[in-house]
DOROSE-789769 format. One line per 2 residues: number of its first residue (from 1); their letters; for each residue z, x negated, y of C-alpha. Coordinates in steps of 0.5 Angstrom, whole numbers. Each point is the difference from the previous one (the first is absolute). Layout:
<recs>
NUM = a = Z,X,Y ~ ... $
</recs>
This chain:
<recs>
1 = xx = 350,-122,243 ~ 2,3,-7 $
3 = xx = -4,7,2 ~ -6,-4,1 $
5 = xx = 1,-4,-7 ~ 1,6,-4 $
7 = xx = -6,3,3 ~ -4,-6,-1 $
9 = xx = 2,1,-8 ~ -2,7,0 $
11 = xx = -7,-1,3 ~ -1,-6,-5 $
13 = xx = 2,5,-6 ~ -4,6,3 $
15 = xx = -6,-5,1 ~ 0,-3,-7 $
17 = xx = 1,8,-3 ~ -6,1,4 $
19 = xx = -4,-6,-3 ~ 2,2,-7 $
21 = xx = -2,7,1 ~ -7,-1,3 $
23 = xx = -1,-4,-7 ~ -1,-7,4 $
25 = xx = 5,-3,-5 ~ -1,1,-7 $
27 = xx = 6,3,-3 ~ -2,-1,-8 $
29 = xx = -4,4,-5 ~ -3,6,3 $
31 = xx = -3,3,-7 ~ 2,7,-2 $
33 = xx = 1,0,-7 ~ -4,6,-4 $
35 = xx = 4,4,-5 ~ 0,-2,-7 $
37 = xx = -5,3,-4 ~ 5,4,-4 $
39 = xx = 1,4,6 ~ -7,1,1 $
41 = xx = -4,7,-1 ~ -5,0,-6 $
43 = xx = -8,0,2 ~ 0,7,-3 $
45 = xx = 6,3,4 ~ -2,-3,7 $
47 = xx = -7,-4,0 ~ -6,4,4 $
49 = xx = -5,3,-4 ~ -5,-4,1 $
51 = xx = 4,-7,-1 ~ 2,3,-7 $
53 = xx = -7,1,-2 ~ -2,-7,2 $
55 = xx = 6,-3,-3 ~ -2,4,-7 $
57 = xx = -7,-2,1 ~ 3,-7,1 $
59 = xx = 5,-1,-5 ~ -1,5,-6 $
61 = xx = -2,-4,-6 ~ -2,4,-6 $
63 = xx = 5,-1,-6 ~ 5,-4,5 $
65 = xx = 1,4,6 ~ -1,7,1 $
67 = xx = 0,4,7 ~ 7,3,-2 $
69 = xx = 3,-7,0 ~ -4,-2,6 $
71 = xx = 4,6,4 ~ 7,-3,-2 $
73 = xx = -2,-7,3 ~ 5,-1,6 $
75 = xx = -3,2,7 ~ 2,-2,7 $
77 = xx = -3,2,6 ~ 1,-5,6 $
79 = xx = -1,3,7 ~ 3,-4,6 $
81 = xx = 0,2,7 ~ -7,-3,3 $
83 = xx = -3,-1,-7 ~ -7,1,0 $
85 = xx = 0,4,-6 ~ 5,1,-6 $
87 = xx = 0,-5,-6 ~ 2,3,-7 $
89 = xx = 4,-5,-4 ~ -1,1,-8 $
91 = xx = 4,-4,-5 ~ -3,0,-7 $
93 = xx = 7,1,-4 ~ 0,7,-4 $
95 = xx = 7,2,-1 ~ -2,5,-6 $
97 = xx = -3,-5,-4 ~ 5,-3,-6 $
99 = xx = 1,-7,-1 ~ -4,0,-6 $
101 = xx = -6,3,4 ~ -4,-5,4 $
103 = xx = -2,1,7 ~ -7,-3,1 $
105 = xx = 2,-1,8 ~ 6,-4,-2 $
107 = xx = 1,-7,-3 ~ 3,-7,0 $
109 = xx = 0,0,7 ~ 3,7,2 $
111 = xx = -4,6,1 ~ -6,1,5 $
113 = xx = 1,2,7 ~ -5,3,4 $
115 = xx = -1,2,8 ~ -5,5,1 $
117 = xx = -3,3,7 ~ -4,5,2 $
119 = xx = -7,-2,3 ~ -6,4,2 $
121 = xx = 3,6,-4 ~ 1,-4,-6 $
123 = xx = 6,-3,-3 ~ -1,-8,-2 $
125 = xx = 4,-5,-3 ~ 2,-5,5 $
127 = xx = 4,-5,-4 ~ 3,-1,-7 $
129 = xx = 5,-5,-3 ~ 5,0,-6 $
131 = xx = 7,1,3 ~ 6,-1,-4 $
133 = xx = 6,4,2 ~ 5,-5,-3 $
135 = xx = 3,-3,6 ~ 8,-1,3 $
137 = xx = 3,6,2 ~ 0,-1,7 $
139 = xx = -8,-2,0 ~ -5,6,1 $
141 = xx = -6,-1,-4 ~ -5,2,6 $
143 = xx = 2,0,8 ~ -4,2,6 $
145 = xx = -1,-6,4 ~ 1,0,8 $
147 = xx = -8,-3,0 ~ -5,5,1 $
149 = xx = -8,-1,-1 ~ -5,5,2 $
151 = xx = 5,5,2 ~ 3,0,-7 $
153 = xx = 7,-3,-3 ~ 0,-6,-4 $
155 = xx = 4,0,-6 ~ 4,-5,-3 $
157 = xx = 1,-1,-8 ~ 6,-3,-3 $
159 = xx = 0,-3,-7 ~ 4,-5,-4 $
161 = xx = -3,-7,0 ~ 0,0,-8 $
163 = xx = -5,6,0 ~ -5,-5,3 $
165 = xx = 1,-6,-4 ~ 4,-1,-6 $
167 = xx = 4,7,-2 ~ 5,-4,-4 $
169 = xx = 3,-3,6 ~ 6,4,2 $
171 = xx = 3,1,7 ~ -6,-2,4 $
173 = xx = 0,1,7 ~ -4,7,3 $
175 = xx = -6,-2,3 ~ -4,5,5 $
177 = xx = -7,1,1 ~ -3,4,6 $
179 = xx = -7,4,0 ~ -3,3,6 $
181 = xx = -6,4,1 ~ -7,-4,2 $
183 = xx = -4,7,2 ~ -2,1,-8 $
185 = xx = 6,-2,-4 ~ 7,-3,0 $
187 = xx = 0,-8,-1 ~ 5,-5,-1 $
189 = xx = 2,-3,7 ~ 5,-5,-2 $
191 = xx = 2,-5,-6 ~ 6,2,-4 $
193 = xx = 6,-1,4 ~ 7,-1,-3 $
195 = xx = 4,6,3 ~ 7,-2,3 $
</recs>
């Protein structure tokens, strides 16, 4: 009798392990954090030549932002298995600018963030938004979502609530927005959700 009882318990445990490993029961967030932008390479170091040219065409502002500064923008190539084509993430924070120099890509709400992609042999800007990297230490600025759209990953952006409404309020919760590719650009698909 004891033998069969032990076998039944083992079968139940193995069955539960199989169900969880097949993904039939959610086990929590499956988002993958993207490294902090301070760990990214720069456009000048790593961006494909065509993207670098397009960024300079899109972002150079005579008297405000020159090609050498565009080359210093943080750059990250996102390519996961099964992904239709790479996404190129570019953050407008330029490290070489001193505190006294104004960065035309940054403002009160943070710095501009861009998603570029290649379509028909051209690099196109598929998304842009201001992001502020000032978050709690354990909260990534950007995460790759487990969601997919048009064979591309969706991205989740985390920001302090105060960055959106009243920057004078301290210790506001972190909220998350998810953007997914709709065939032309990345669009916000969820309202701002508080992050646990």
